[in-house]
C-alpha positions as CSV (number, residue, x, y, z in Angstrom):
1,S,0.4,29.8,0.7
2,F,-2.0,28.7,-2.0
3,G,-1.6,29.9,-5.5
4,Y,-4.4,30.5,-8.0
5,Y,-4.3,26.9,-9.2
6,D,-4.7,25.6,-5.6
7,H,-7.7,27.9,-4.9
8,F,-9.2,26.9,-8.3
9,M,-8.9,23.2,-7.5
10,I,-10.4,23.6,-4.0
11,S,-13.3,25.6,-5.5
12,E,-14.0,23.0,-8.1
13,I,-13.7,20.0,-5.7
14,T,-16.2,21.7,-3.4
15,K,-18.6,22.1,-6.4
16,I,-18.3,18.5,-7.3
17,I,-18.7,17.2,-3.7
18,N,-21.7,19.4,-3.3
19,G,-23.3,18.0,-6.4
20,N,-22.8,20.9,-8.8
21,L,-21.2,19.0,-11.6
22,S,-22.5,21.3,-14.4
23,E,-19.4,23.6,-14.4
24,A,-17.0,20.7,-14.1
25,H,-18.2,19.2,-17.4
26,F,-16.7,22.2,-19.2
27,L,-13.2,21.6,-17.9
28,D,-10.4,20.0,-19.7
29,Q,-10.4,16.2,-19.4
30,K,-7.0,16.2,-17.6
31,I,-8.2,18.8,-15.0
32,R,-11.5,17.0,-14.6
33,S,-9.7,13.7,-13.9
34,H,-7.5,15.3,-11.3
35,L,-10.6,16.9,-9.7
36,Y,-12.3,13.5,-9.6
37,Y,-9.2,11.9,-8.1
38,F,-9.1,14.5,-5.3
39,C,-12.9,14.1,-4.7
40,G,-12.2,10.4,-4.4
41,L,-9.5,11.1,-1.9
42,Y,-11.8,13.3,0.1
43,C,-14.5,10.7,0.2
44,D,-12.1,7.9,0.9
45,K,-9.7,9.4,3.4
46,I,-11.6,12.2,5.1
47,I,-15.2,11.1,5.3
48,N,-14.9,7.3,4.8
49,D,-17.6,7.4,2.1
50,Y,-16.3,4.5,0.0
51,S,-19.3,4.3,-2.3
52,N,-18.8,7.8,-3.6
53,A,-15.0,7.5,-3.5
54,V,-15.2,4.5,-5.9
55,I,-17.4,6.5,-8.2
56,Y,-15.0,9.5,-8.3
57,Y,-11.9,7.2,-8.6
58,L,-13.5,5.4,-11.6
59,K,-14.1,8.7,-13.3
60,A,-10.5,9.7,-12.7
61,M,-9.1,6.5,-14.3
62,H,-9.0,8.1,-17.7
63,D,-5.9,10.1,-17.0
64,N,-2.5,8.5,-17.1
65,D,-1.0,10.9,-14.5
66,V,-3.4,9.8,-11.7
67,R,-4.2,6.2,-12.9
68,K,-1.6,4.4,-10.8
69,Y,-2.7,6.2,-7.6
70,T,-6.4,5.9,-8.4
71,A,-6.1,2.2,-9.2
72,H,-4.2,1.7,-6.0
73,N,-6.8,3.5,-3.9
74,L,-9.6,1.4,-5.6
75,G,-7.6,-1.7,-4.8
76,A,-7.3,-0.6,-1.1
77,I,-11.0,0.1,-0.8
78,Y,-11.9,-3.3,-2.3
79,A,-9.4,-5.1,-0.1
80,K,-11.0,-3.5,3.0
81,Q,-14.3,-4.8,1.8
82,C,-12.9,-8.3,1.2
83,K,-13.7,-8.0,-2.6
84,F,-10.5,-9.7,-3.4
85,E,-11.0,-10.1,-7.2
86,L,-11.7,-6.4,-7.6
87,A,-8.8,-5.5,-5.3
88,E,-6.5,-7.6,-7.3
89,R,-7.6,-6.1,-10.6
90,Y,-6.9,-2.6,-9.5
91,F,-3.7,-3.3,-7.6
92,L,-2.5,-5.0,-10.9
93,I,-3.3,-1.9,-12.9
94,S,-1.4,0.2,-10.4
95,V,1.6,-2.2,-10.4
96,E,1.6,-2.1,-14.2
97,C,1.9,1.7,-13.9
98,G,4.9,1.3,-11.5
99,H,3.4,2.0,-8.2
100,G,5.6,0.5,-5.5
101,I,3.2,0.5,-2.6
102,A,0.7,-1.3,-4.9
103,M,3.3,-4.1,-5.3
104,N,3.5,-4.5,-1.5
105,N,-0.3,-4.3,-1.1
106,L,-0.9,-6.8,-3.8
107,G,1.5,-9.1,-2.1
108,A,-0.3,-8.6,1.2
109,L,-3.6,-9.4,-0.6
110,Y,-2.2,-12.7,-1.9
111,Y,-0.7,-13.4,1.5
112,K,-4.1,-12.9,3.2
113,Q,-5.5,-15.4,0.8
114,E,-2.6,-17.9,1.5
115,K,-1.4,-17.6,-2.1
116,Y,2.2,-17.5,-0.9
117,E,4.0,-17.9,-4.2
118,L,2.1,-14.9,-5.7
119,A,2.7,-13.0,-2.5
120,K,6.4,-13.7,-2.8
121,K,6.5,-12.5,-6.4
122,Y,5.1,-9.0,-5.5
123,F,7.0,-8.6,-2.2
124,T,10.2,-9.5,-4.1
125,M,9.5,-6.8,-6.7
126,I,9.6,-4.1,-4.1
127,Y,12.1,-5.8,-1.7
128,W,15.0,-4.8,-3.9
129,I,14.4,-1.1,-3.5
130,K,14.9,-1.7,0.2
131,N,11.4,-1.1,1.4
132,P,11.3,-2.1,5.1
133,E,7.7,-3.2,5.1
134,A,8.2,-5.3,2.0
135,S,11.3,-6.9,3.5
136,Y,9.2,-7.9,6.6
137,N,6.3,-9.1,4.4
138,L,8.6,-11.1,2.2
139,G,10.2,-12.6,5.3
140,R,6.9,-13.7,6.7
141,T,6.0,-15.2,3.3
142,H,9.2,-17.2,3.3
143,I,8.3,-18.5,6.8
144,E,4.9,-19.7,5.4
145,L,6.9,-21.4,2.6
146,N,9.2,-23.0,5.2
147,D,12.3,-21.2,3.8
148,L,13.8,-19.9,7.0
149,K,17.2,-19.0,5.5
150,S,15.5,-16.7,3.0
151,A,13.2,-15.3,5.7
152,E,16.3,-14.5,7.8
153,Q,17.9,-12.6,4.9
154,C,14.7,-10.6,4.4
155,F,14.5,-9.8,8.0
156,L,18.1,-8.7,8.1
157,M,17.5,-6.3,5.2
158,G,14.3,-5.0,6.9
159,S,16.1,-4.6,10.2
160,A,18.9,-2.7,8.5
161,N,16.3,-0.4,7.0
162,G,14.5,0.2,10.3
163,S,11.7,-2.4,10.4
164,S,11.0,-3.2,14.0
165,G,8.8,-6.1,12.9
166,S,11.8,-7.6,11.1
167,M,13.9,-7.1,14.2
168,Y,11.4,-9.0,16.3
169,E,11.2,-11.8,13.8
170,L,15.0,-12.1,13.8
171,G,14.7,-12.5,17.6
172,I,12.3,-15.4,17.2
173,I,14.5,-17.1,14.6
174,Y,17.6,-16.8,16.7
175,E,15.8,-17.9,19.9
176,D,14.4,-20.9,18.1
177,N,18.0,-21.7,16.9
178,N,19.4,-21.3,20.4
179,K,21.4,-18.2,19.4
180,L,20.3,-16.4,22.5
181,E,22.7,-13.4,22.4
182,L,21.5,-12.5,18.9
183,A,17.9,-13.1,19.9
184,E,18.3,-10.7,22.8
185,K,20.0,-8.1,20.6
186,Y,17.1,-8.1,18.0
187,Y,14.3,-8.3,20.6
188,T,15.9,-5.3,22.4
189,M,16.2,-3.4,19.1
190,S,12.6,-4.1,18.2
191,L,11.4,-2.9,21.7
192,E,13.5,0.2,21.4
193,K,11.8,0.9,18.0
194,G,8.4,0.5,19.8
195,Y,7.4,-2.9,18.4
196,A,4.8,-4.5,20.6
197,G,4.9,-8.0,19.1
198,N,2.4,-10.0,17.1
């Protein structure tokens, strides 16, 4: 059930999306920033209008409460568009605000650009909070850096936290090292979790 505040926010977001900004200009800056953030989310996630999403997100950046999320979403849009410098800039802002997913996505951005040492830095930052995706990503980065022992440790952590990709990678590592019982165990675990392979 929506309260007054929820109905108010929906009403204001609708006004903004429909181009009626005149009333929004009279709102408190914090409320306005939140409204712009939600308008950005609507454009970004619902209607895939990235141009307007960027405009709304940039307007929302003035408020500390939504900056880490806004910056992250801007980074994600720019990464999709292969605008890596802009993606990096906004992911870094989000990381500085303490956004864990941004740490992982910044690592993924660096990995995609084959900047493996930088990828490792950001994957490591989130790895220690036992994020399964980060464990997998850090393990893949260690493989690219030819550090299979560290990769195995990351995949073991990821596997323990439910990452089917980590389970699959452990299967490969153990198969390559002729540890076939362990390979079978991890391949089976990954299949049971629904992993379809690379």
